C-alpha positions as CSV (number, residue, x, y, z in Angstrom):
1,M,2.3,-20.2,34.7
2,S,0.9,-20.0,38.2
3,L,-0.5,-16.9,39.8
4,L,2.6,-16.7,42.1
5,D,4.9,-16.9,39.1
6,E,2.9,-14.1,37.3
7,N,3.0,-11.9,40.4
8,T,6.8,-12.5,40.8
9,A,7.4,-11.5,37.2
10,I,5.3,-8.3,37.6
11,L,7.2,-7.3,40.7
12,M,10.5,-8.1,39.0
13,K,9.5,-5.8,36.2
14,F,8.7,-3.0,38.7
15,E,12.1,-3.4,40.3
16,A,13.8,-3.3,36.9
17,E,12.0,0.0,36.3
18,G,13.5,1.4,39.6
19,K,10.3,1.1,41.7
20,D,10.9,0.8,45.4
21,L,9.3,-2.4,46.7
22,S,11.0,-2.4,50.1
23,S,8.2,-0.5,52.0
24,M,4.5,-1.0,52.5
25,K,2.3,0.1,49.6
26,L,-1.4,0.4,48.9
27,I,-2.2,-2.5,46.6
28,D,-5.5,-2.2,44.6
29,F,-7.3,-5.4,43.5
30,S,-10.0,-4.9,40.9
31,H,-13.1,-7.1,40.5
32,L,-16.1,-6.9,38.1
33,F,-19.7,-7.7,38.7
34,A,-22.8,-7.8,36.5
35,D,-25.0,-5.9,38.9
36,V,-24.7,-3.4,41.8
37,A,-26.2,-5.8,44.3
38,S,-23.6,-8.4,43.8
39,A,-20.9,-5.7,43.8
40,N,-22.1,-4.3,47.1
41,R,-22.3,-7.8,48.8
42,F,-18.7,-8.5,47.8
43,A,-17.7,-5.0,48.9
44,A,-19.2,-5.6,52.4
45,D,-17.5,-8.9,52.8
46,A,-14.1,-7.7,51.6
47,E,-14.4,-4.6,53.9
48,A,-15.1,-7.0,56.8
49,E,-11.8,-8.7,55.8
50,G,-9.9,-5.4,56.3
51,F,-9.9,-4.1,52.7
52,K,-10.7,-0.5,51.8
53,I,-13.5,-0.5,49.2
54,A,-14.5,1.6,46.2
55,V,-17.6,0.6,44.1
56,D,-18.0,2.3,40.8
57,Q,-19.8,1.7,37.5
58,S,-17.3,0.3,35.1
59,H,-15.7,2.6,32.6
60,S,-15.6,-0.3,30.1
61,S,-19.3,-1.1,30.2
62,E,-22.3,0.7,31.6
63,H,-23.7,-2.7,32.6
64,T,-20.9,-3.8,34.9
65,W,-19.7,-2.7,38.3
66,D,-16.1,-2.4,39.3
67,V,-15.1,-2.9,42.9
68,T,-11.6,-2.0,44.0
69,A,-10.5,-3.7,47.2
70,S,-7.3,-2.0,48.6
71,K,-4.9,-2.9,51.4
72,V,-1.5,-1.7,52.6
73,L,0.9,-4.6,52.1
74,L,4.6,-5.2,51.6
75,P,4.6,-5.8,47.9
76,S,5.9,-9.3,47.8
77,A,4.7,-12.0,45.4
78,D,3.5,-14.2,48.4
79,A,1.5,-11.4,50.0
80,I,-0.1,-10.2,46.8
81,T,-0.9,-13.8,45.7
82,E,-2.5,-14.6,49.0
83,A,-4.7,-11.5,49.0
84,E,-5.6,-12.0,45.3
85,A,-6.6,-15.6,45.9
86,Q,-8.7,-14.6,48.9
87,L,-10.5,-11.9,47.1
88,S,-11.0,-14.0,43.9
89,T,-12.7,-16.7,45.9
90,L,-14.9,-14.1,47.5
91,A,-15.7,-12.4,44.2
92,E,-16.7,-15.7,42.6
93,F,-19.0,-16.4,45.6
94,H,-20.8,-13.2,44.7
95,Q,-20.9,-14.0,40.9
96,G,-18.0,-11.7,40.1
97,Y,-14.4,-12.2,39.0
98,A,-11.0,-10.8,39.7
99,D,-9.7,-8.3,37.1
100,G,-6.0,-7.8,38.2
101,W,-4.1,-5.8,40.7
102,G,-1.8,-2.8,40.7
103,L,-0.1,-0.2,42.8
104,F,-2.1,2.7,41.3
105,N,-1.7,5.2,44.1
106,S,1.7,4.1,45.4
107,W,4.2,5.7,43.0
């Protein structure tokens, strides 16, 4: 299943739950890094691309750093997939990886 297919399925599930996807929402994209320096470099680059950034020590491990890159988007599979792919490439460049997305502050 492609990333676009996965995101389409997730959004269809949200719609089935009665979530309103017709208006702009703050979408949060999570990324994990082994060290704070890599996390901060990714954060600076993602912020330069227009994302709001939060860098925190991961709750799952004291030796990893979680960077949430957030952006207001119309929650469509195309828009989310495009942003997710862009950020994933940037995270890998900084020795990190994508860890999913959500609309954590939009409901």
